[in-house]
A tleap script that builds the chain and sets N, CA, C and O, in Angstrom:
source leaprc.protein.ff14SB
mol = sequence {
  NMET LEU THR ASP ARG ALA GLY LEU PRO ILE
  PRO VAL GLY ILE SER ALA ALA ASN ALA HIE
  ASP LYS LEU GLY LEU GLU PRO LEU VAL ARG
  GLY ILE PRO PRO ILE ARG SER ARG ASN ARG
  PRO ARG ARG ARG ARG PRO ALA LYS LEU TYR
  ALA GLY LYS GLY ASP ASP PHE PRO ASP LEU
  ARG ARG TRP LEU ARG GLY ARG ASN ILE ALA
  PRO ARG ILE ALA ARG ARG GLY ILE GLU THR
  SER ASN ARG LEU GLY ARG HIE ARG TRP VAL
  VAL GLU ARG THR VAL SER TRP VAL ASN ARG
  TYR ARG HIE LEU THR LYS ARG ASP ASP CVAL
}
set mol.1.N position { 98.360 87.612 79.334 }
set mol.1.CA position { 98.986 87.648 78.041 }
set mol.1.C position { 99.353 86.223 77.650 }
set mol.1.O position { 99.950 85.486 78.435 }
set mol.2.N position { 98.994 85.849 76.440 }
set mol.2.CA position { 99.438 84.584 75.871 }
set mol.2.C position { 100.430 84.909 74.765 }
set mol.2.O position { 100.237 85.861 74.010 }
set mol.3.N position { 101.496 84.116 74.672 }
set mol.3.CA position { 102.486 84.326 73.634 }
set mol.3.C position { 102.706 83.031 72.868 }
set mol.3.O position { 102.355 81.947 73.334 }
set mol.4.N position { 103.294 83.166 71.682 }
set mol.4.CA position { 103.696 81.971 70.960 }
set mol.4.C position { 105.092 81.575 71.424 }
set mol.4.O position { 105.614 82.164 72.371 }
set mol.5.N position { 105.698 80.600 70.781 }
set mol.5.CA position { 107.021 80.124 71.200 }
set mol.5.C position { 108.107 81.179 71.096 }
set mol.5.O position { 109.076 81.157 71.855 }
set mol.6.N position { 107.945 82.101 70.157 }
set mol.6.CA position { 108.955 83.140 69.970 }
set mol.6.C position { 108.782 84.307 70.934 }
set mol.6.O position { 109.663 85.162 71.023 }
set mol.7.N position { 107.665 84.361 71.656 }
set mol.7.CA position { 107.434 85.445 72.594 }
set mol.7.C position { 106.570 86.555 72.055 }
set mol.7.O position { 106.419 87.584 72.714 }
set mol.8.N position { 105.993 86.385 70.876 }
set mol.8.CA position { 105.099 87.404 70.330 }
set mol.8.C position { 103.735 87.293 70.997 }
set mol.8.O position { 103.157 86.206 71.031 }
set mol.9.N position { 103.209 88.392 71.527 }
set mol.9.CA position { 101.893 88.330 72.173 }
set mol.9.C position { 100.808 88.003 71.151 }
set mol.9.O position { 100.742 88.607 70.081 }
set mol.10.N position { 99.964 87.041 71.498 }
set mol.10.CA position { 98.859 86.677 70.609 }
set mol.10.C position { 97.618 87.446 71.065 }
set mol.10.O position { 97.262 88.431 70.419 }
set mol.11.N position { 96.943 87.044 72.147 }
set mol.11.CA position { 95.927 87.927 72.713 }
set mol.11.C position { 96.451 88.533 74.019 }
set mol.11.O position { 97.208 87.899 74.754 }
set mol.12.N position { 96.044 89.735 74.281 }
set mol.12.CA position { 96.413 90.421 75.521 }
set mol.12.C position { 95.134 90.903 76.165 }
set mol.12.O position { 94.304 91.538 75.514 }
set mol.13.N position { 94.971 90.604 77.445 }
set mol.13.CA position { 93.783 91.030 78.171 }
set mol.13.C position { 94.141 91.989 79.288 }
set mol.13.O position { 95.211 91.890 79.889 }
set mol.14.N position { 93.247 92.908 79.559 }
set mol.14.CA position { 93.435 93.867 80.643 }
set mol.14.C position { 92.318 93.652 81.639 }
set mol.14.O position { 91.146 93.581 81.268 }
set mol.15.N position { 92.683 93.548 82.908 }
set mol.15.CA position { 91.680 93.344 83.951 }
set mol.15.C position { 92.069 94.166 85.175 }
set mol.15.O position { 93.133 94.784 85.221 }
set mol.16.N position { 91.192 94.155 86.148 }
set mol.16.CA position { 91.474 94.853 87.401 }
set mol.16.C position { 92.609 94.149 88.133 }
set mol.16.O position { 92.846 92.959 87.925 }
set mol.17.N position { 93.296 94.872 88.972 }
set mol.17.CA position { 94.426 94.303 89.697 }
set mol.17.C position { 93.987 93.231 90.686 }
set mol.17.O position { 94.767 92.331 90.999 }
set mol.18.N position { 92.761 93.307 91.182 }
set mol.18.CA position { 92.307 92.336 92.169 }
set mol.18.C position { 91.507 91.192 91.539 }
set mol.18.O position { 90.895 90.411 92.267 }
set mol.19.N position { 91.495 91.072 90.217 }
set mol.19.CA position { 90.805 89.970 89.551 }
set mol.19.C position { 91.711 88.741 89.538 }
set mol.19.O position { 92.917 88.853 89.320 }
set mol.20.N position { 91.126 87.576 89.772 }
set mol.20.CA position { 91.886 86.337 89.820 }
set mol.20.C position { 92.302 85.920 88.414 }
set mol.20.O position { 91.576 86.161 87.449 }
set mol.21.N position { 93.475 85.293 88.302 }
set mol.21.CA position { 93.983 84.857 86.997 }
set mol.21.C position { 93.078 83.815 86.354 }
set mol.21.O position { 93.018 83.715 85.129 }
set mol.22.N position { 92.385 83.050 87.161 }
set mol.22.CA position { 91.505 82.000 86.647 }
set mol.22.C position { 90.429 82.578 85.726 }
set mol.22.O position { 90.037 81.938 84.751 }
set mol.23.N position { 89.958 83.770 86.030 }
set mol.23.CA position { 88.896 84.383 85.242 }
set mol.23.C position { 89.387 84.903 83.894 }
set mol.23.O position { 88.575 85.140 83.000 }
set mol.24.N position { 90.677 85.083 83.730 }
set mol.24.CA position { 91.198 85.653 82.505 }
set mol.24.C position { 91.676 84.654 81.476 }
set mol.24.O position { 91.897 85.023 80.322 }
set mol.25.N position { 91.844 83.388 81.861 }
set mol.25.CA position { 92.410 82.422 80.930 }
set mol.25.C position { 91.455 82.075 79.786 }
set mol.25.O position { 91.870 82.046 78.628 }
set mol.26.N position { 90.204 81.817 80.090 }
set mol.26.CA position { 89.246 81.439 79.043 }
set mol.26.C position { 89.067 82.525 77.984 }
set mol.26.O position { 89.120 82.207 76.796 }
set mol.27.N position { 88.856 83.797 78.353 }
set mol.27.CA position { 88.739 84.820 77.306 }
set mol.27.C position { 90.001 84.959 76.450 }
set mol.27.O position { 89.909 85.251 75.258 }
set mol.28.N position { 91.172 84.754 77.047 }
set mol.28.CA position { 92.406 84.844 76.269 }
set mol.28.C position { 92.504 83.702 75.259 }
set mol.28.O position { 92.904 83.916 74.115 }
set mol.29.N position { 92.144 82.503 75.677 }
set mol.29.CA position { 92.209 81.361 74.759 }
set mol.29.C position { 91.169 81.518 73.655 }
set mol.29.O position { 91.438 81.178 72.503 }
set mol.30.N position { 90.000 82.022 73.984 }
set mol.30.CA position { 88.971 82.252 72.967 }
set mol.30.C position { 89.383 83.355 71.988 }
set mol.30.O position { 88.907 83.376 70.853 }
set mol.31.N position { 90.245 84.256 72.402 }
set mol.31.CA position { 90.667 85.369 71.558 }
set mol.31.C position { 91.846 85.070 70.650 }
set mol.31.O position { 92.355 85.975 69.989 }
set mol.32.N position { 92.292 83.823 70.603 }
set mol.32.CA position { 93.422 83.474 69.743 }
set mol.32.C position { 92.976 83.526 68.283 }
set mol.32.O position { 92.007 82.860 67.917 }
set mol.33.N position { 93.658 84.299 67.445 }
set mol.33.CA position { 93.290 84.358 66.022 }
set mol.33.C position { 93.713 83.078 65.311 }
set mol.33.O position { 94.514 82.316 65.852 }
set mol.34.N position { 93.190 82.821 64.103 }
set mol.34.CA position { 93.597 81.622 63.354 }
set mol.34.C position { 95.099 81.618 63.086 }
set mol.34.O position { 95.689 82.658 62.793 }
set mol.35.N position { 95.704 80.455 63.187 }
set mol.35.CA position { 97.133 80.299 62.991 }
set mol.35.C position { 97.378 79.860 61.550 }
set mol.35.O position { 96.823 78.858 61.098 }
set mol.36.N position { 98.202 80.604 60.842 }
set mol.36.CA position { 98.506 80.252 59.459 }
set mol.36.C position { 99.514 79.117 59.402 }
set mol.36.O position { 100.411 79.015 60.238 }
set mol.37.N position { 99.349 78.276 58.408 }
set mol.37.CA position { 100.268 77.173 58.198 }
set mol.37.C position { 100.446 76.975 56.699 }
set mol.37.O position { 99.492 77.100 55.930 }
set mol.38.N position { 101.647 76.674 56.296 }
set mol.38.CA position { 101.901 76.452 54.875 }
set mol.38.C position { 101.500 75.054 54.438 }
set mol.38.O position { 101.068 74.854 53.303 }
set mol.39.N position { 101.638 74.095 55.327 }
set mol.39.CA position { 101.403 72.708 54.961 }
set mol.39.C position { 100.045 72.181 55.385 }
set mol.39.O position { 99.569 71.191 54.829 }
set mol.40.N position { 99.420 72.812 56.344 }
set mol.40.CA position { 98.163 72.309 56.905 }
set mol.40.C position { 97.109 73.394 56.850 }
set mol.40.O position { 97.429 74.560 56.618 }
set mol.41.N position { 95.831 73.018 57.065 }
set mol.41.CA position { 94.799 74.057 57.141 }
set mol.41.C position { 95.001 74.932 58.386 }
set mol.41.O position { 95.729 74.563 59.308 }
set mol.42.N position { 94.341 76.096 58.392 }
set mol.42.CA position { 94.478 77.014 59.533 }
set mol.42.C position { 93.971 76.363 60.811 }
set mol.42.O position { 92.977 75.637 60.817 }
set mol.43.N position { 94.687 76.648 61.892 }
set mol.43.CA position { 94.285 76.136 63.203 }
set mol.43.C position { 93.761 77.275 64.040 }
set mol.43.O position { 94.251 78.399 63.936 }
set mol.44.N position { 92.777 77.004 64.864 }
set mol.44.CA position { 92.179 78.025 65.717 }
set mol.44.C position { 92.684 77.925 67.149 }
set mol.44.O position { 92.350 78.773 67.977 }
set mol.45.N position { 93.467 76.924 67.454 }
set mol.45.CA position { 93.899 76.706 68.828 }
set mol.45.C position { 95.317 76.157 68.859 }
set mol.45.O position { 95.763 75.543 67.890 }
set mol.46.N position { 96.028 76.368 69.955 }
set mol.46.CA position { 97.353 75.757 70.090 }
set mol.46.C position { 97.218 74.292 70.504 }
set mol.46.O position { 96.149 73.871 70.945 }
set mol.47.N position { 98.277 73.526 70.366 }
set mol.47.CA position { 98.259 72.120 70.788 }
set mol.47.C position { 98.469 72.003 72.299 }
set mol.47.O position { 97.877 71.137 72.944 }
set mol.48.N position { 99.311 72.874 72.864 }
set mol.48.CA position { 99.615 72.832 74.299 }
set mol.48.C position { 99.512 74.227 74.873 }
set mol.48.O position { 99.691 75.218 74.165 }
set mol.49.N position { 99.220 74.298 76.170 }
set mol.49.CA position { 99.177 75.575 76.864 }
set mol.49.C position { 99.961 75.426 78.162 }
set mol.49.O position { 99.594 74.626 79.022 }
set mol.50.N position { 101.033 76.189 78.303 }
set mol.50.CA position { 101.849 76.178 79.513 }
set mol.50.C position { 101.387 77.304 80.414 }
set mol.50.O position { 101.203 78.435 79.966 }
set mol.51.N position { 101.199 76.988 81.701 }
set mol.51.CA position { 100.735 77.995 82.652 }
set mol.51.C position { 101.335 77.714 84.021 }
set mol.51.O position { 101.820 76.615 84.289 }
set mol.52.N position { 101.296 78.714 84.874 }
set mol.52.CA position { 101.823 78.592 86.221 }
set mol.52.C position { 100.805 78.003 87.181 }
set mol.52.O position { 99.704 77.620 86.784 }
set mol.53.N position { 101.183 77.936 88.434 }
set mol.53.CA position { 100.328 77.330 89.446 }
set mol.53.C position { 99.057 78.124 89.718 }
set mol.53.O position { 98.100 77.578 90.266 }
set mol.54.N position { 99.028 79.379 89.353 }
set mol.54.CA position { 97.840 80.197 89.557 }
set mol.54.C position { 96.667 79.752 88.701 }
set mol.54.O position { 95.525 80.117 88.981 }
set mol.55.N position { 96.931 78.972 87.663 }
set mol.55.CA position { 95.874 78.476 86.783 }
set mol.55.C position { 95.586 76.996 87.005 }
set mol.55.O position { 94.951 76.365 86.161 }
set mol.56.N position { 96.034 76.435 88.112 }
set mol.56.CA position { 95.827 75.017 88.397 }
set mol.56.C position { 94.454 74.801 89.055 }
set mol.56.O position { 94.331 74.759 90.280 }
set mol.57.N position { 93.441 74.668 88.211 }
set mol.57.CA position { 92.084 74.395 88.671 }
set mol.57.C position { 91.509 73.275 87.808 }
set mol.57.O position { 91.695 73.284 86.591 }
set mol.58.N position { 90.815 72.310 88.413 }
set mol.58.CA position { 90.280 71.183 87.639 }
set mol.58.C position { 89.320 71.614 86.529 }
set mol.58.O position { 89.333 71.026 85.448 }
set mol.59.N position { 88.489 72.629 86.777 }
set mol.59.CA position { 87.547 73.041 85.732 }
set mol.59.C position { 88.265 73.688 84.537 }
set mol.59.O position { 87.815 73.542 83.401 }
set mol.60.N position { 89.375 74.401 84.780 }
set mol.60.CA position { 90.146 74.960 83.665 }
set mol.60.C position { 90.824 73.852 82.861 }
set mol.60.O position { 90.876 73.907 81.632 }
set mol.61.N position { 91.345 72.844 83.570 }
set mol.61.CA position { 91.958 71.717 82.868 }
set mol.61.C position { 90.932 70.997 82.002 }
set mol.61.O position { 91.220 70.652 80.856 }
set mol.62.N position { 89.735 70.766 82.541 }
set mol.62.CA position { 88.661 70.115 81.777 }
set mol.62.C position { 88.269 70.948 80.567 }
set mol.62.O position { 88.060 70.413 79.479 }
set mol.63.N position { 88.169 72.258 80.759 }
set mol.63.CA position { 87.774 73.139 79.667 }
set mol.63.C position { 88.816 73.107 78.550 }
set mol.63.O position { 88.462 73.070 77.371 }
set mol.64.N position { 90.107 73.123 78.919 }
set mol.64.CA position { 91.157 73.064 77.910 }
set mol.64.C position { 91.145 71.726 77.170 }
set mol.64.O position { 91.288 71.687 75.948 }
set mol.65.N position { 90.975 70.632 77.913 }
set mol.65.CA position { 90.925 69.320 77.253 }
set mol.65.C position { 89.714 69.208 76.340 }
set mol.65.O position { 89.791 68.558 75.298 }
set mol.66.N position { 88.593 69.830 76.711 }
set mol.66.CA position { 87.410 69.836 75.869 }
set mol.66.C position { 87.636 70.567 74.556 }
set mol.66.O position { 86.957 70.291 73.567 }
set mol.67.N position { 88.575 71.490 74.537 }
set mol.67.CA position { 88.934 72.210 73.308 }
set mol.67.C position { 90.140 71.577 72.621 }
set mol.67.O position { 90.711 72.171 71.706 }
set mol.68.N position { 90.534 70.373 73.054 }
set mol.68.CA position { 91.680 69.624 72.498 }
set mol.68.C position { 92.991 70.375 72.645 }
set mol.68.O position { 93.830 70.359 71.744 }
set mol.69.N position { 93.162 71.031 73.780 }
set mol.69.CA position { 94.417 71.701 74.126 }
set mol.69.C position { 95.002 70.958 75.325 }
set mol.69.O position { 94.332 70.804 76.346 }
set mol.70.N position { 96.228 70.504 75.208 }
set mol.70.CA position { 96.875 69.778 76.302 }
set mol.70.C position { 97.350 70.774 77.353 }
set mol.70.O position { 98.232 71.584 77.068 }
set mol.71.N position { 96.786 70.736 78.570 }
set mol.71.CA position { 97.244 71.679 79.604 }
set mol.71.C position { 98.559 71.218 80.219 }
set mol.71.O position { 98.669 70.081 80.677 }
set mol.72.N position { 99.541 72.084 80.230 }
set mol.72.CA position { 100.824 71.845 80.890 }
set mol.72.C position { 100.915 72.857 82.024 }
set mol.72.O position { 101.536 73.912 81.888 }
set mol.73.N position { 100.285 72.519 83.147 }
set mol.73.CA position { 100.165 73.427 84.279 }
set mol.73.C position { 100.800 72.763 85.492 }
set mol.73.O position { 100.492 71.612 85.802 }
set mol.74.N position { 101.684 73.479 86.181 }
set mol.74.CA position { 102.297 72.952 87.399 }
set mol.74.C position { 101.219 72.795 88.467 }
set mol.74.O position { 100.394 73.686 88.665 }
set mol.75.N position { 101.234 71.670 89.141 }
set mol.75.CA position { 100.221 71.403 90.170 }
set mol.75.C position { 100.648 72.029 91.493 }
set mol.75.O position { 101.802 71.927 91.911 }
set mol.76.N position { 99.682 72.679 92.137 }
set mol.76.CA position { 99.959 73.323 93.429 }
set mol.76.C position { 100.252 72.268 94.483 }
set mol.76.O position { 99.513 71.294 94.621 }
set mol.77.N position { 101.333 72.467 95.223 }
set mol.77.CA position { 101.688 71.580 96.317 }
set mol.77.C position { 102.361 70.290 95.884 }
set mol.77.O position { 102.789 69.518 96.741 }
set mol.78.N position { 102.471 70.025 94.588 }
set mol.78.CA position { 103.064 68.769 94.116 }
set mol.78.C position { 104.340 69.031 93.325 }
set mol.78.O position { 105.397 68.490 93.651 }
set mol.79.N position { 104.245 69.852 92.298 }
set mol.79.CA position { 105.386 70.107 91.423 }
set mol.79.C position { 105.983 71.478 91.698 }
set mol.79.O position { 105.313 72.388 92.186 }
set mol.80.N position { 107.249 71.594 91.373 }
set mol.80.CA position { 107.880 72.910 91.447 }
set mol.80.C position { 107.670 73.620 90.113 }
set mol.80.O position { 107.416 72.979 89.093 }
set mol.81.N position { 107.774 74.897 90.126 }
set mol.81.CA position { 107.622 75.679 88.901 }
set mol.81.C position { 108.867 75.622 88.024 }
set mol.81.O position { 108.854 76.119 86.898 }
set mol.82.N position { 109.941 75.021 88.529 }
set mol.82.CA position { 111.191 74.976 87.774 }
set mol.82.C position { 111.061 74.166 86.488 }
set mol.82.O position { 111.741 74.460 85.505 }
set mol.83.N position { 110.200 73.154 86.480 }
set mol.83.CA position { 110.049 72.333 85.280 }
set mol.83.C position { 109.459 73.138 84.127 }
set mol.83.O position { 109.777 72.885 82.965 }
set mol.84.N position { 108.610 74.097 84.442 }
set mol.84.CA position { 108.016 74.921 83.404 }
set mol.84.C position { 108.884 76.116 83.043 }
set mol.84.O position { 108.562 76.856 82.113 }
set mol.85.N position { 109.970 76.311 83.758 }
set mol.85.CA position { 110.802 77.489 83.557 }
set mol.85.C position { 111.340 77.636 82.158 }
set mol.85.O position { 111.468 78.753 81.658 }
set mol.86.N position { 111.658 76.527 81.515 }
set mol.86.CA position { 112.223 76.612 80.160 }
set mol.86.C position { 111.191 77.068 79.147 }
set mol.86.O position { 111.556 77.517 78.060 }
set mol.87.N position { 109.902 76.963 79.479 }
set mol.87.CA position { 108.844 77.434 78.594 }
set mol.87.C position { 108.319 78.795 79.027 }
set mol.87.O position { 107.973 79.622 78.183 }
set mol.88.N position { 108.256 79.036 80.326 }
set mol.88.CA position { 107.668 80.271 80.833 }
set mol.88.C position { 108.584 81.473 80.708 }
set mol.88.O position { 108.099 82.603 80.763 }
set mol.89.N position { 109.878 81.285 80.542 }
set mol.89.CA position { 110.778 82.431 80.434 }
set mol.89.C position { 110.450 83.256 79.202 }
set mol.89.O position { 110.720 84.457 79.174 }
set mol.90.N position { 109.874 82.634 78.185 }
set mol.90.CA position { 109.495 83.367 76.976 }
set mol.90.C position { 108.426 84.402 77.317 }
set mol.90.O position { 108.488 85.538 76.848 }
set mol.91.N position { 107.452 84.014 78.127 }
set mol.91.CA position { 106.388 84.935 78.527 }
set mol.91.C position { 106.952 86.014 79.447 }
set mol.91.O position { 106.609 87.188 79.309 }
set mol.92.N position { 107.808 85.624 80.375 }
set mol.92.CA position { 108.398 86.601 81.298 }
set mol.92.C position { 109.233 87.626 80.533 }
set mol.92.O position { 109.231 88.806 80.885 }
set mol.93.N position { 109.939 87.197 79.505 }
set mol.93.CA position { 110.727 88.118 78.679 }
set mol.93.C position { 109.815 89.105 77.964 }
set mol.93.O position { 110.142 90.287 77.861 }
set mol.94.N position { 108.663 88.625 77.464 }
set mol.94.CA position { 107.731 89.507 76.767 }
set mol.94.C position { 107.119 90.513 77.733 }
set mol.94.O position { 106.976 91.685 77.386 }
set mol.95.N position { 106.760 90.084 78.921 }
set mol.95.CA position { 106.215 91.002 79.928 }
set mol.95.C position { 107.260 92.047 80.292 }
set mol.95.O position { 106.928 93.221 80.455 }
set mol.96.N position { 108.506 91.640 80.422 }
set mol.96.CA position { 109.579 92.583 80.717 }
set mol.96.C position { 109.734 93.606 79.592 }
set mol.96.O position { 109.946 94.791 79.852 }
set mol.97.N position { 109.630 93.149 78.338 }
set mol.97.CA position { 109.732 94.055 77.198 }
set mol.97.C position { 108.608 95.083 77.219 }
set mol.97.O position { 108.844 96.265 76.969 }
set mol.98.N position { 107.394 94.643 77.515 }
set mol.98.CA position { 106.251 95.561 77.562 }
set mol.98.C position { 106.423 96.558 78.702 }
set mol.98.O position { 106.078 97.730 78.551 }
set mol.99.N position { 106.951 96.113 79.837 }
set mol.99.CA position { 107.134 97.006 80.979 }
set mol.99.C position { 108.192 98.077 80.724 }
set mol.99.O position { 108.176 99.123 81.372 }
set mol.100.N position { 109.105 97.833 79.796 }
set mol.100.CA position { 110.105 98.855 79.468 }
set mol.100.C position { 109.475 100.064 78.794 }
set mol.100.O position { 110.000 101.173 78.892 }
set mol.101.N position { 108.360 99.861 78.113 }
set mol.101.CA position { 107.659 100.945 77.434 }
set mol.101.C position { 106.503 101.400 78.318 }
set mol.101.O position { 105.398 100.863 78.232 }
set mol.102.N position { 106.759 102.377 79.156 }
set mol.102.CA position { 105.802 102.786 80.188 }
set mol.102.C position { 104.458 103.223 79.627 }
set mol.102.O position { 103.431 103.017 80.273 }
set mol.103.N position { 104.439 103.810 78.463 }
set mol.103.CA position { 103.167 104.285 77.912 }
set mol.103.C position { 102.280 103.130 77.471 }
set mol.103.O position { 101.075 103.316 77.297 }
set mol.104.N position { 102.846 101.949 77.288 }
set mol.104.CA position { 102.015 100.783 76.996 }
set mol.104.C position { 101.418 100.206 78.269 }
set mol.104.O position { 100.329 99.634 78.228 }
set mol.105.N position { 102.103 100.341 79.396 }
set mol.105.CA position { 101.619 99.732 80.622 }
set mol.105.C position { 100.598 100.601 81.346 }
set mol.105.O position { 99.600 100.087 81.851 }
set mol.106.N position { 100.831 101.901 81.401 }
set mol.106.CA position { 99.862 102.776 82.063 }
set mol.106.C position { 100.018 104.192 81.526 }
set mol.106.O position { 101.085 104.575 81.045 }
set mol.107.N position { 98.972 104.937 81.613 }
set mol.107.CA position { 99.006 106.325 81.170 }
set mol.107.C position { 99.168 107.220 82.385 }
set mol.107.O position { 98.233 107.371 83.171 }
set mol.108.N position { 100.327 107.807 82.550 }
set mol.108.CA position { 100.553 108.698 83.679 }
set mol.108.C position { 100.704 110.150 83.241 }
set mol.108.O position { 101.023 111.012 84.060 }
set mol.109.N position { 100.481 110.430 81.964 }
set mol.109.CA position { 100.627 111.794 81.476 }
set mol.109.C position { 99.288 112.510 81.314 }
set mol.109.O position { 99.252 113.626 80.798 }
set mol.110.N position { 98.211 111.904 81.734 }
set mol.110.CA position { 96.874 112.489 81.560 }
set mol.110.C position { 96.567 113.431 82.691 }
set mol.110.O position { 95.489 114.024 82.726 }
savepdb mol mol.pdb
quit
């Protein structure tokens, strides 16, 4: 799930539980709809992308830079995740909100 600064989900992807997070980032970024702006033309991409250590791969960083998106990803074994905490709590709050509505997370009444 990718969210904007306010925590609204932009694209949401569903994958198998055993699929690696690395495989899901590119389709989510490609699925971002155009961003409306009052003062500027529509944008198709965000300026920055904050992610956890699970997305720290050189090829993903290169791919994001090739699309002119600044990757803000904690490096495995070097940085702590605490620096990204002030940005990532927005996503964690949105995931928590979605989990409160069980019928959105899984269908157990079938």
